[in-house]
BAFI-3210 file (N, C-alpha, C; in Angstrom, 3 decimals, decimal comma, padded with zeros to 6 digits):
// residues 64
n [1|2|3|4|5|6|7|8|9|10|11|12|13|14|15|16|17|18|19|20|21|22|23|24|25|26|27|28|29|30|31|32|33|34|35|36|37|38|39|40|41|42|43|44|45|46|47|48|49|50|51|52|53|54|55|56|57|58|59|60|61|62|63|64]
n.u [042,969|045,682|046,682|047,290|049,884|051,100|050,918|052,624|055,014|055,767|056,277|053,691|052,592|052,680|049,724|048,601|047,067|047,778|050,114|052,295|052,488|054,845|054,374|056,055|057,453|059,829|060,540|062,294|062,595|062,724|064,489|062,833|060,230|060,090|060,101|057,634|055,875|056,316|055,335|052,641|051,798|052,089|050,179|047,876|047,983|049,173|051,522|054,601|054,990|052,430|051,061|051,560|050,229|047,574|047,064|047,337|045,279|043,092|042,725|040,793|040,874|040,931|041,134|041,203]
n.v [-005,417|-006,343|-006,407|-009,374|-009,159|-007,413|-008,882|-010,918|-009,680|-008,303|-005,557|-003,294|-002,485|000,750|002,573|002,457|004,364|007,103|007,201|008,472|007,764|007,437|006,525|005,210|002,230|-000,150|-003,115|-006,102|-008,306|-011,365|-011,729|-013,120|-012,740|-009,975|-009,709|-010,970|-009,157|-006,882|-007,763|-008,314|-005,744|-004,392|-005,799|-004,856|-002,251|-000,368|001,348|-000,094|000,692|001,297|-001,114|-002,965|-001,422|-001,443|-004,177|-004,549|-002,890|-004,335|-006,337|-007,776|-006,542|-007,689|-007,300|-008,921]
n.w [-008,634|-010,684|-014,174|-016,211|-017,174|-015,338|-012,956|-013,547|-013,489|-015,774|-018,043|-018,800|-022,012|-023,666|-024,644|-028,067|-029,293|-029,073|-030,439|-032,920|-036,199|-038,865|-041,413|-043,083|-044,193|-044,584|-046,278|-046,570|-049,257|-051,124|-054,269|-056,083|-055,005|-055,219|-057,988|-058,546|-057,309|-058,864|-061,351|-060,662|-059,920|-062,353|-063,848|-062,667|-063,309|-061,605|-059,443|-058,204|-055,616|-054,793|-054,950|-052,645|-050,707|-051,595|-051,340|-048,536|-047,679|-048,490|-046,689|-044,116|-041,046|-037,772|-034,431|-031,533]
ca.u [043,759|046,427|046,534|048,143|051,274|051,588|051,067|053,774|056,204|056,101|055,895|052,490|052,948|051,968|048,640|048,998|046,174|048,445|051,385|052,301|053,153|055,436|053,821|057,116|057,809|060,667|060,495|063,207|061,976|063,610|064,373|061,667|059,032|060,128|059,668|056,192|055,179|056,405|054,409|051,274|051,517|051,898|048,895|046,798|048,262|049,505|052,963|055,107|054,783|050,990|050,564|051,445|049,198|046,280|046,919|047,093|043,957|042,045|042,642|039,858|041,635|040,160|042,005|040,378]
ca.v [-006,507|-005,918|-007,228|-010,549|-008,741|-006,855|-009,930|-011,737|-008,853|-007,760|-004,171|-003,105|-001,583|002,013|002,512|002,864|005,407|008,383|007,075|009,135|006,929|008,177|006,049|004,608|000,890|-000,824|-004,562|-006,838|-009,482|-012,091|-011,277|-013,754|-012,060|-008,646|-009,914|-011,248|-007,909|-006,032|-008,310|-008,107|-004,306|-004,069|-006,373|-004,014|-000,884|000,495|001,360|-001,105|001,245|001,268|-002,494|-003,474|-000,660|-001,982|-005,509|-004,376|-002,274|-005,318|-007,302|-007,472|-006,577|-007,799|-007,505|-009,197]
ca.w [-009,180|-011,859|-015,381|-016,238|-017,351|-014,079|-011,948|-013,944|-013,425|-017,080|-018,270|-019,614|-023,110|-023,796|-025,637|-029,407|-029,798|-029,146|-031,152|-034,220|-037,190|-039,975|-042,673|-043,894|-043,758|-045,570|-046,096|-047,449|-049,878|-052,029|-055,663|-056,718|-054,546|-055,822|-059,370|-058,513|-056,974|-060,054|-062,350|-060,169|-059,996|-063,766|-064,257|-062,137|-063,783|-060,469|-059,169|-057,265|-054,272|-054,498|-054,882|-051,272|-049,993|-052,015|-050,734|-047,102|-047,507|-048,791|-045,597|-043,023|-039,801|-036,537|-033,282|-030,347]
c.u [044,419|046,174|047,457|049,609|051,858|051,825|052,232|055,071|056,641|055,617|054,664|052,845|052,102|050,845|049,104|048,181|046,872|049,749|051,278|053,142|053,675|054,861|054,860|057,453|058,609|060,686|061,461|062,478|062,997|063,477|063,153|060,372|058,950|059,630|058,160|055,381|055,192|055,397|052,964|050,882|051,273|050,565|047,723|046,964|048,441|051,000|053,339|054,971|053,322|050,473|050,490|050,392|047,809|046,027|046,618|045,709|042,836|041,852|041,608|040,603|040,676|041,120|041,110|041,198]
c.v [-006,039|-006,828|-008,432|-010,195|-008,246|-007,934|-010,862|-010,938|-008,273|-006,319|-004,106|-002,124|-000,315|001,861|003,046|004,041|006,747|008,359|007,730|008,305|007,781|007,756|005,421|003,234|000,249|-002,309|-005,209|-008,087|-010,139|-011,512|-011,874|-013,066|-010,660|-008,720|-010,140|-009,987|-006,960|-006,480|-008,057|-006,631|-003,889|-004,597|-005,506|-002,544|000,090|000,399|000,250|-000,609|001,137|-000,152|-003,044|-002,729|-001,175|-003,351|-005,410|-003,812|-003,282|-006,346|-006,840|-007,658|-006,744|-008,153|-007,744|-009,852]
c.w [-010,468|-013,046|-015,287|-016,394|-016,042|-013,039|-012,273|-013,938|-014,756|-017,198|-019,173|-020,727|-023,109|-024,824|-026,992|-029,936|-029,954|-029,921|-032,520|-035,193|-038,343|-041,318|-043,592|-043,317|-044,870|-045,243|-047,073|-047,963|-050,795|-053,441|-056,381|-056,296|-055,142|-057,265|-059,439|-058,224|-058,171|-061,102|-061,926|-060,250|-061,444|-064,269|-063,815|-062,524|-062,626|-060,210|-058,196|-055,823|-053,852|-054,278|-053,452|-050,450|-050,320|-051,386|-049,248|-046,846|-047,731|-047,678|-044,571|-041,722|-038,639|-035,413|-032,082|-029,266]
res [x|x|x|x|x|x|x|x|x|x|x|x|x|x|x|x|x|x|x|x|x|x|x|x|x|x|x|x|x|x|x|x|x|x|x|x|x|x|x|x|x|x|x|x|x|x|x|x|x|x|x|x|x|x|x|x|x|x|x|x|x|x|x|x]
***
Protein backbone atom coordinates (compact mmCIF):
# COMPACT_ATOMS: atom_id res chain seq x y z
CA UNK A 1 0.00 0.00 0.00
CA UNK A 2 1.37 3.46 -0.91
CA UNK A 3 1.59 6.52 1.25
CA UNK A 4 -1.24 9.04 1.47
CA UNK A 5 0.56 11.27 -1.01
CA UNK A 6 0.92 8.48 -3.55
CA UNK A 7 -2.69 7.40 -3.28
CA UNK A 8 -3.78 11.02 -3.82
CA UNK A 9 -1.60 11.31 -6.93
CA UNK A 10 0.89 13.69 -5.29
CA UNK A 11 4.65 13.49 -5.63
CA UNK A 12 6.49 12.16 -2.56
CA UNK A 13 9.25 14.65 -1.59
CA UNK A 14 12.89 13.60 -1.58
CA UNK A 15 14.40 12.85 1.86
CA UNK A 16 16.21 15.80 3.43
CA UNK A 17 18.95 13.71 5.08
CA UNK A 18 21.18 13.77 2.00
CA UNK A 19 20.52 17.40 1.12
CA UNK A 20 23.55 19.70 1.34
CA UNK A 21 22.67 23.05 2.91
CA UNK A 22 24.71 26.17 2.15
CA UNK A 23 24.02 27.81 5.51
CA UNK A 24 22.89 31.10 3.98
CA UNK A 25 19.39 32.42 4.53
CA UNK A 26 18.30 35.97 3.75
CA UNK A 27 15.13 37.27 5.33
CA UNK A 28 13.35 40.54 4.60
CA UNK A 29 12.04 42.35 7.67
CA UNK A 30 10.38 45.65 8.32
CA UNK A 31 12.52 48.62 9.35
CA UNK A 32 10.95 48.46 12.82
CA UNK A 33 11.86 44.79 13.25
CA UNK A 34 15.38 45.48 11.97
CA UNK A 35 15.71 48.21 14.58
CA UNK A 36 14.48 45.84 17.32
CA UNK A 37 16.99 43.17 16.27
CA UNK A 38 19.83 45.71 16.31
CA UNK A 39 18.87 46.85 19.81
CA UNK A 40 18.47 43.28 21.09
CA UNK A 41 21.83 42.26 19.62
CA UNK A 42 23.54 45.26 21.20
CA UNK A 43 21.93 44.45 24.57
CA UNK A 44 23.41 40.95 24.38
CA UNK A 45 26.79 42.22 23.10
CA UNK A 46 26.58 40.10 19.95
CA UNK A 47 26.52 40.96 16.26
CA UNK A 48 23.30 41.49 14.34
CA UNK A 49 24.26 38.41 12.30
CA UNK A 50 24.73 36.29 15.42
CA UNK A 51 21.50 37.35 17.14
CA UNK A 52 19.07 35.43 14.87
CA UNK A 53 21.32 32.35 15.10
CA UNK A 54 21.21 32.48 18.89
CA UNK A 55 17.43 32.86 18.82
CA UNK A 56 16.97 29.93 16.43
CA UNK A 57 19.34 27.77 18.47
CA UNK A 58 17.28 28.42 21.62
CA UNK A 59 14.12 26.92 20.10
CA UNK A 60 13.19 23.35 21.03
CA UNK A 61 12.53 21.76 17.66
CA UNK A 62 10.24 18.75 17.51
CA UNK A 63 9.01 17.33 14.26
CA UNK A 64 6.44 14.61 14.55
